[in-house]
N, C-alpha and C positions, 0 to 999 in steps of 0.2 A: 504493500499500499504507499510506504513511504517512496518507493521508486517511482511508482506512478506518478507521485504529485511532484517529484523533482524533474521529470522529463516532462510533465504539463508547463512548470514553469519556465524552463528553458525554451520551450517553442514560443510560449507568450513574448518572451524579451525577445527573441530571435524577430518574431513581425514586430514588434514595437520599433527596433531599429530601422526595421527595413522600410517603416510608415515615414519614421523621421526624415530618412534620408530622400523621400519624395515629397514630403510635406510642403508648406508654404515657403518659398524662397530657396526651395532646393532646385539644384539645376539638372537632374538625372539621379541615375545608378549610383553616380560617385557623389552625389551631394555638391558639384560645383554650381558656381553663380551662373546662369544662363547668358547667353550673349548680351550686350547692350546695358547690362546693369554692372555694379559694383558690388562688393561682398556686403554692403548694407543694403542693397537692393534700390540705389539711386540710379538715373540714367547716368551712361558712360559718356567720355568726351565725344565718341562719335555719334551720340544720339542726335537726330535732327533737332534744329530750333525753329519754332514758327516766326515768319516773318511779321514785321510791327505793321498795322493797318496801313494804307498810303491813300492820301487824298489825290485824286486824279481828274483828269479832264476839266471841261468849262465849268460842270456843277459841283468840284471839288470844295470841301470846306475849307482847305490851304490848312489845316492841322490835323495831325493824326495823334493816336495815343501814345505818350512817351513811354519808351521801353528801350532796352538795350539793345545797340546794333550787332547784328548776329555776325559781322564781319569787322568788327571794330580792332580786331586784331591785326588787318591786312594793311601792309604799308601802302600809304598814301602819297602820291607823288607830288611833287610841288607845281605850281601853274606854270604853265610854258614847257613842261617836260613831256615829251613825246611817249605812248605806249601802243603796243600792237597788238591787235587784236582779230579774230576773225569775223568775216562778213556775214550778211543775213543768208540764211539757208546753208551755212557753212561755206558760202562762195568767196573765195579770194580772201586777202588780207588787208586791212586797213591800218593805217598808223593816225592815231587821233591825238591831237595836242590841243588841248583848252589853252588860249592863248591871254584873253582879258575878261575881266569882271567888272560890271557897272552896276550900282545900286541906285534906284531911281524910284520916286513916287508915281513918275508918270512915263509914258511912251507911247508915240504915234497918237497923242491925243486921249489914251485910255489911262484913267486913275487905277491905282492897285485897290484890289478888293480888301486887302488884308493889311496893306502899309507900304509893303516895298518889292518892287521888282528887283530880281538878281537876273541880269543879262551876262549870259557867259558866251562867248565866241569861241569857235573853235576850227582846226584846220584839219581835215580829213583828206588823205593820201590812198591812194590805190597802189599797193606794192607789187602783184602780181599779174600774170597773165591775163587773169579773169577781170572784168568789172565786179565791183563791188559796193555794197551800201552798208548802212547802219541797221542794227536789228530794231524794228519799230515796237513801241509797248505795247503790251497787250490790252484788250478792250477795257479789263477793268484797272490798269495800270499797276499791275503786280509782278509781270514778268517784262524783261526785255527794256531796251532804251535808256531813257537818263531819270536819274532822281538825284535830289536834294537831300542829304542827311544833316540835320542840325545836332547842335552839341549835345543835347539831351536825348539823342537818339531818333527823334521825329522824322518820318521820310515823307518828300513831298515829290509827287510825279511833276515831270514836266508838263507844262501849259495848264496847269491847275489854276482857278480862280479866274481873272480875268487876263491872265497871261497870254493864253491862245490867241488874244487879239493883237498882241504885241511883233510887229514884223520890223528887223532890223535889215533894211535894204542892203545890198552888197554883203549881207553875210547869212543868206536866205538859200544857199544851194539845198537841193533835194534831189533823191533819184540815184541810179546807180553811176558810180565814179569810174570813168574808163582807165585801162592800165596806163601809169606812169602820170596821172594827172591828179590834181588835188581841187578841194571846195572849202570854201570858207561858208560854216554854217554857225547857227546860235541856238542855245537852249535859254527859256525864260521861265522862271519860277515867281509866284506869287507867295510872299513870305510874310507871315505876322512877325512884330518885333521880336519877339521870342525866337523865332526860326533862324531870324536873319542876325542874332546877338552872336558876337564873336567869331562869323565868318561860319563855314561849314565844309562837308565833305561832298563833293562831286563825282556821284557814281553812273558808270555806263555798263550795264549788263549784255552781254554778247550773246550769240546763238547757243553757245554752249551753256549758258548759265552762269558763266565766269564773268566776274567784276573788274571793273577799273577804278580806279580811284586817284582823285587829286585833292590836295587841300586847298580850299579856296580863302585867301584873306577877306578880313572883315571889313577892309575898304576898297575903292576902285584900285585897279592895277591892271597893268599890261600893255603894250605897246600901242594898243587902238583904243585906249579910254578916249579920246579927243574926238577922235571918229565916230565911235560909237555913240557918244552923247551928241552929236550934230545929226545922225541919221535920226535917233529917238526924238528929236527936237522937230523934225522936218514932217 
């Protein structure tokens, strides 16, 4: 009778150990943490991070929920430094150089809805044998194209608020850029005082989802400042 009780207890202990290895937080038969979690059950460094909401298009509010910028650790180039990126639909290679930034309350007779227009000019060059173009923003403004990231992480899409009404003549290149040629273009953002304070980070997202970043000064800067101001006043 005593021998039977000992065997039963040993069997129960074995079953309990097996259940513990497979219980909550268990990673399989060896009890290792599952992929994507740390030993404490927290998301690993490789777990995806949701992007902050973006204000986009003519009806955009001009503001977004403050949050940490998922790409904040990425190096941002200085204004005037070129970056190479793939063209839309993965065709060709573009070299994009933001050259000048101008802050203004009005442009082409249009007043900023939220306080300040940030007008940034760029030079786009096609470097391969194929014509190339910039990746356009998606319909909801969350993928592709240009964004402004404020110091607190708010992300604002190009042409939001009243920015879509502002045209910088001479810097309005569009469409495919032929091999060996370049275009002058411009991106305009309608910013609140908080979003413009201290400058920001200019982000271009290409067809692969990769980001190209530039640090934009908090004051007018670049070789075309006077020319851009003149064209905005016309």
